[in-house]
N, C-alpha and C positions, 0 to 999 in steps of 0.2 A: 702319205707324207710321214706318218709315224715310222713305218718300216724303213723309209729312206733315212730318217734321222738316226735310227738305231744302227743302221749299217755304217753311216758316216761316223757315228760315235765310236763304234768298234774299230774301224779302220784308223780313225784319228788317234785313238789311244795307243795302238800298236805303232803307228807311224811316228808319233811323238817319242815314244820310248826308244824306237830305233834311231831316230834323228838325234835325240839327246845323247845316246850312247856314242853315235858317230861324231857328234859335236865335241863331246868331252874328249874323245880319242884324238881328234884333231888338235885340241889344245895340248894334250900330252905330247903328240908328235912334234908340234911346232917348238915346244920347249926342250925336247929331247934330241931331235935330229936336225933342227934348224931350217931356215927358209930355203937354203940351197938344195938340200935333199928333198924338201917338199916340191921345189920347182922341178927337179929331175923326175920325180915320180909323177907329177902332174902332166908333164910333156909326154912321157911314155904312155901314160894312162889315156890321154886324149886321142892318141893314134889308135890304141887298143880299143877304145870305145867305138870307133868307127867299125871295126871288125865285129865287135859284140852286137852292135845295132842290127847288122844283117841277120843275126840269129834271134835276137830277143826283142825285136820291135813289133813288126806287123804279124809275125807268126803266132805268138801267144794270144794276141787280140782276135785274130781270125779263128783260132782254135776255140776260144771261149765262146765266140758267137755261133759257130757251127755246132759245137757240142751242145750248147743250150737249146738250139732249135731241134736237134735230134731227140733230146730228152723231153722237151715239151710235147713232142709227138709220140712219146712212149716208144722210141726206137733205140733202146739201149745198145743193141748189138751193132747197129750201124755206127753209133757213136764210138764204141770201142774199136771197131774196124778202122774208122777214120783216124782215130788217135794213133793207131799203129802205123798208118801211112805217114802221118805227120812226123812221128818219132823217127822212122827210117830216113825220111828225106832230110830232116833237120840235122840228124847225126852225121850223115854223109856230107852235107853242106859244110858243117863245121870242120870235118877232116880235110876237105878240099881247101878250105881257107887257110888252115894251118900249113898244109903242103906248099901252097903258093907263097906264103911268107918265108918259109924255110928255103925255098928254091930261089927266091928273089931278095935275098938279104941285102945285097948291094944296092938295089933300088930303094928299099925301105930306109937304108942308112942315110940316103941323101935327104930324107925328110927332116933329119935332126941336125941341130947346130952343134951338138956335142956327141963325140964318138961313143960315149958310155951309155947312150940312151937306147941303142939297138938291143944290147943284151937285156935291158929291162923289158922291152917289148917281147922278146923270145920267152922269158920266164913266165909271162902271162898267157901264153898260147894254150896250155892245158885247160885254162879256164873256159875257153871257147867250147871245147868238147863237153865238159861238165855242164856248162850253161845251156847247151843245146838240148840235153836231156831234161834238165831242170825246167826250162821254160815250157816244154810241151806238157808235162804233167801239171805244172802250175796253171797253165792256161785252161786245162780241163777242169781244175778245181774252181777256177774263176767262172767258167761256164756253168758249173753246178750251183753257183751262188754260195759256195762254201767260203765265206770271207774270213772266218776264223783261221782256217788252214792257209788261206792266202797270206794273212798277216803274220802268222807265226813263223812261216818259212823265212821271210825277210828278217824278222827279229833274230831268228836262230843264226842266220848267216852273218849278221853284224856281230853277234856275241862271239862266234867262233873266230872271225877275222881279228877282232880286238885282242882276244886271249892269245892267239898265235903270234900276233905282231908284238905284243908286249913282252913275249918270251925271247924275241930275237933282235929287237932294236936296242941300241945303246948309244949314249952320247960319246963313248970312247971310240966308236967306229967312224969310218969316213962317210961322207955324204953319199957316195956311190954304193958302199956296202949296205948302208941302211935302206937306200932305195931298192936295192936288189932283194933284200930280205922282205920288204913290203910286198914286192911282186910275188915271191914264193908263197907268202901267206895268203894272198888273194887266190892263188890257184888251189891251195889246200882248203880254204874256206868254201870255194865253189864245189869242190869234190864232196865235202861233208854235207853241204846244202843239197846236193843232188841226191844223196842217199836218203836224206830226211824227207824230201818231198816225195820220193818214190814210196817210202814207207807210209806217209800220210795218204797217198793215193789209194793204195791197197787197203789201208785201215778203214777208209770211208767207202769201201765197196767197189772201187774202180776195177775195171777189167780191160784186158787187151785181147782183141780178136784177130783173126787172120786178116792181113791187109788186102784191100781190093783196089785195084788200079783206078777204078771208076771215081774214087774220091780224090785222086791226085790232081786232076785238072781243075775242079772247083777250088781246091785248096790253094794252088798256085795262082789262079786267076784273082782270088780275093786278097791274098797276102802279098803278092808281088808289088802292086801299086803303093800300098802302105809302107812296105819295107824300103822301096826305092826312095820314097819321099823322106823317110826318117834317116836312111843312110846319107842322103844328100844333106839333111839337117845336121847329122853328126860330124860332117866335115868342118863345121864351123869351129868346133873345139880345137882340133889340131891346127887349123889355119890361124886361129887366134894365138895359139901356143907358139907358133912359128913367127908370126908377124910382130907381136909385141916385143919379145926379146930382141929381134933383129932391128926394129925401129928405135928401141932404146939404145942399142949399141951404136946405131948410126948417129945419135946425138951426143955420144961421148961416154956412155956407160960401158964397163967391162962386161964380159960374158957372165961372170959370177954375180955381178951387181944386177944385171938385167934379169937373170933367172931368179934371184932373190926377190926382186920387186914383183915379178910375175907370181912367184910362190906366195908372197904376202896377199896379193890381190885375189888370186883364185883359191888358195888354200886356207886363208883366214877370213877375208872379208866376204866373198861371194856366198859361202855357206850360211852366213847370217841373213843374207837377203832372201834365202830360200826357205826361211823358217815358216812364214805364212803359208807357203805352198804345201806344207804338211797337211794342214786342214783342207785346203782347196783340192789337193790331190786325192784325198779321201772322198770328197764329194764327186770328183770327176770319175773315180773308179766305180762308184755306185750308180752314177748317171748313165753309163754306157748301156747296161741291160735295160734300165728303166725307160730311157728314151727310145731304144730300139723296139721295145714291146709296144710303146705308144704309137710309133710309126706303123708297125704291123697292124694295129687296131684302128689306125687313122683317127686318133684321138688328138685333135689340134689344140683343144683347150688345155689338156694335160701338158703338151709340149710347150705351149706359151707360158704356163705357170712355172714350169721347170726352168725355162730360159731366163725369165725375169728374176726368179728367186736365185739362180746360180750367179748371175752377173751382179746383183745387188749384194749378195753374200761375199763374193770375191772382192768387191770394192770396199765393203765394211771391214773385212779382216785385214786387208793390206793397209788401209788408212789408219787402223789402230796402231800399227807399228811405226808409222812415219814420224809422229812426234817424238817417240822414244829415241829413234836413231838420229833424228836431227838434233835433239836437245842434249844427248849424252853419248853420242857415237864415239868420241875420242876416249872417254872414260871406259866404255865397254871394251874397246881395243886394248887399253892398258891393262884392264883387269883380266881379260881372258888370255891374252897372248903376250902381255908385257911388251907390246909393240905399238908405238904411237901412230905409225903410218897406217896400220890396219884400221884404227879408229877413225883417222881423218878420211880415209877412203869410204868407210861405212857412213859417215856423216854426209859426204858428198853424194853418196849413192842412195840416200834415203828415198828420193823421189822416184827411183826406179821401181820400188815395190808395187806401186799402183799399176803401171803398164805391164809389169811382169805378171801380176796376178790375173789381170783381165785378159792378157794375151793367152795365158795358159788355159783359162776357162773357156774362152771363145774357141780355141783350138780343140778342146775336148768335145764341146757341143757340135762343132762341125764334123768331127770324126764320128760322133754318134749318129749324125744325120747322113753319113756316107758322102761327105763333101771334102775328103782328104786331098784329092787331086787339085781341086780349085783353091783350097787354102794354101797349097804348096807355093803357088804363084805369089801369094801375099808374103810368105816367109822369105822367098827369094829377094823380093823388093826390099824388105827390112834388112836382110843380111847384107845386101850390096851397100846400103847406106851405112851400116855398121863398119864394114871393111874400109870404106872411104874415110870414115872418122879415124879408124885405127892406123891408117897409113899416113894421114896428113896432120893429125892433131898432137901426136906425142911431142913434137918440137915445141908446141905451145903449152900443153897440159901435162906432159910427162905420163906417168902411169894412170893419171886421172882420165886420159883418153879412152882407157878400157871401160871405165864406168859410163862415161858419156856415150860411147859407141853402142854398148849393150842396151842402154836406156832408149836410144833412138830406134834401135832394132825392134824392141818390144812395142814401143809406142806406134810405129808405123804398121807393124804386123797386126796389132790390135785393132787399129782404126779400119784397116782393110778387112779383117775378119768380121768385125761388127757390121760393116756394110754388106758383106756377103751373107751374113746370118739374117739380117733384116730382109734382104731381097728374096731369100729362099723361103723364109717362114712367115713373112708379113707381120712380124711381132714388133710392137713398139716398146722400146726398152726405157726411155726417159733417163738415160744414164747421165746426160749433160747436167740436168738440174741436181741430180744426186751428188755429182762430182763437185759442183760449186758449194753445196751445203757442207760436204766433208772438208773442202778446202778452208771454209770459214772456221770449222772446228779444229783443223790441224794446226794452223798458224799460231793461235794463242796457246794451245796445248803444248806445242814445241817450245814456245817462248817461256812458258811457265816451268817446263821440265828443265830447261837450260838454267833458269834463274835459281831454282831450288837446288840443283846439283852444284852450281858454282858456290852457293852458301855452305852447303853441307860438307864440301871438300875441306873446309878450314877446320872442322872439329870432329869429322867422322872418318872411319876407315872407308876405303873405296867400295868395299862390298855393301856396306850399309848405306852409303851414299847412293849407289845404284838402286837399291831396294826402295828407298824413300822417293828418289826421282821417278822410278817406274810407277809406283803407286799413285803419286800425285799427278803425274802426266796422264796416266790412263783414266783416273778419276775426272780430271779436267775435261779430257776428250769425251768421255761418255756423258758427262753432264751437258756439255755443249750439244752433243748429238740428240739428247733428250729435248733440249730447248729448241732445236731446229726440227723436231719431229722425225728425226731419223731413226729413233728408237721409241716405241710405244711402251713406256715402262708400266702403264696401267694394264695393258693387255698381257704383258709378261707376268705381272703380279696375279691377275685373275687366273691365268693358266696354271701357275705354280700352286695357287690355292686350291684349284679344282683337283689337281693331281694329288695333292696332299690329303684331301678329303677322301678320294677314291682309295688310296692306299690305306688310310686309317680304317675305313669301313671294311676293307678286305682282311685286315688284321683282327677285327673283333670276332670273338668266338660266336658261332651260331647257336641260338637257343634251341635246346632239345624240346621236342614236342611232348605234351603230357599224355601218358598212356591212360586209357580208360578201360 
C-alpha cells in the first residue's frame, strides 16, 4: 500500500502541476481570444481527438502490459524487439490516417457547421505522426514502472504548448486566425514532446532490437479491442460538438452565439469538473500494473482491498468539491473567466462530479480486470441516454442540457459498471451507505459555503471571498465527515505521529562505539 501511495503522490503532483498550467492557460485564452475562437478550436479538436484515439488509446496500454511481462521474465531482448514492431506499425497507421483525411477532405468538411473548421483539422494532422512515436516510447516507460519519466513528458508537453501559444495568439487577430495558431502550436508541441520522450527512453537504458513478425499478432489481438472501444467512445466528443450548436440554432440562436455558448460550456466550465479526476487518474494509472499482477498471482484479497479502496477514495475526493461548486460556482466563473454563464453552469453541474469520478474509477478497474469489451456495452447505453437528452432538452434547458446529458451518461454507465464489477469479482462495496453519509455532509457544507460567500462579497475582493468560502466550506465538510465516521481522524493522527517518530529517530546521529 505504501508503494502505491508514493506512486499516486508522484503522479498526482505532476498531474496537478500540468492541469494547473493548462487551467491558467485556458483562462488566458478565454480572455485573449474570446469564446468564439475557443468554440472553433474545440469543435476541430473534438474531431481530431477521434483520430488521435486510434493511435494513443489501446496501443500504449498494451505496450506497457506486454513490455512489463517480458521484463518480469528477464527477457529484455524480446521486449525491445516487440517495441520495434509496435513502433513500425503505429507509425504506418498514423501516416495512413493522415493520407485518408487529406484524400477525403470533402467528406470531413461535411462534419462541420462552419467552413473554417476543416483547415483547423488539417493543421493538427502532423500531431498524429509525432504522437504515434511518442505513445510507443511512453508506453514502454509505463511498462517499466518509470512513473517519473511518464509524468515529466506530459508536463514538458504542456509547458511547450503554452509557451508557443502565448507567442502567437493576440486579441487583435480574428477568431479564426487565433484558432489556426493554436492548431499549429499543438503540432509543434507534439514534435518537441516526441524528441523528449525518445531521449528519456534511451537515457534510462531503453533499446530497440530487430523487429520480429511473431510479436505483431499478439500486439494486434490485444490492442484492437481496446482501441475500437475507445475510438467509439471518442465519437461522443465530435457528436456533442455538432449536436449542441445545431440544436441551439434550431431554437433561435445564431451560429456565433451557439458556438460561443458551446465554447463557454466545454472550454470554461467542463475543465473545472475534471479537477478531481487529476488525483483519481493518478490512482488509476498506478492500479493497472498493481491489479494485473494480483490477477496473475490469483490474489483475490488484494484485488478486493484495491477495489474497495479505489471506489471509496473516488467518492470522497469528488464529494469534497461538490459543496464548493454548489456554494460559490457563480463567483468562481466570474473570478476566473469574467463570465457569469460559466459560473452558473458550474453550479448546475456540481452534482455531476460524483458519477463522473465513480464512472472513471469503475472503468479503470474493469480495464485492469480485462473486461473492456463488456464495459463498452455500458458506455453505449449511457451515451444513448445522453444523446437523447442533448437532442430533446435544449428547447427546455438551453445550454444546461449539455450538463444534464453528460451527468445522466456518467450515472448510468457507473451503475452498470458497478454491477459488472460485483458480478465478476464477488466484491461487496457498500457504496450506497457511503453515498448517503456524504450527501448528509454535502448539503449543509454547501449551504454554509453559499452563506459565507454572500456575506463576504459585501466587504471583500472576490479573490479573498473565494479563499474564505473554500476554507470554511471544506472545514465544514471535513468536520461533518468526521462526525459521520467517514474519516477516522484518530487513526490519521496516530499514523502521522508514528511516521514523525520514525523520521526523528532516523535523523539522530548514531553513537560511536568506545574503543578498548
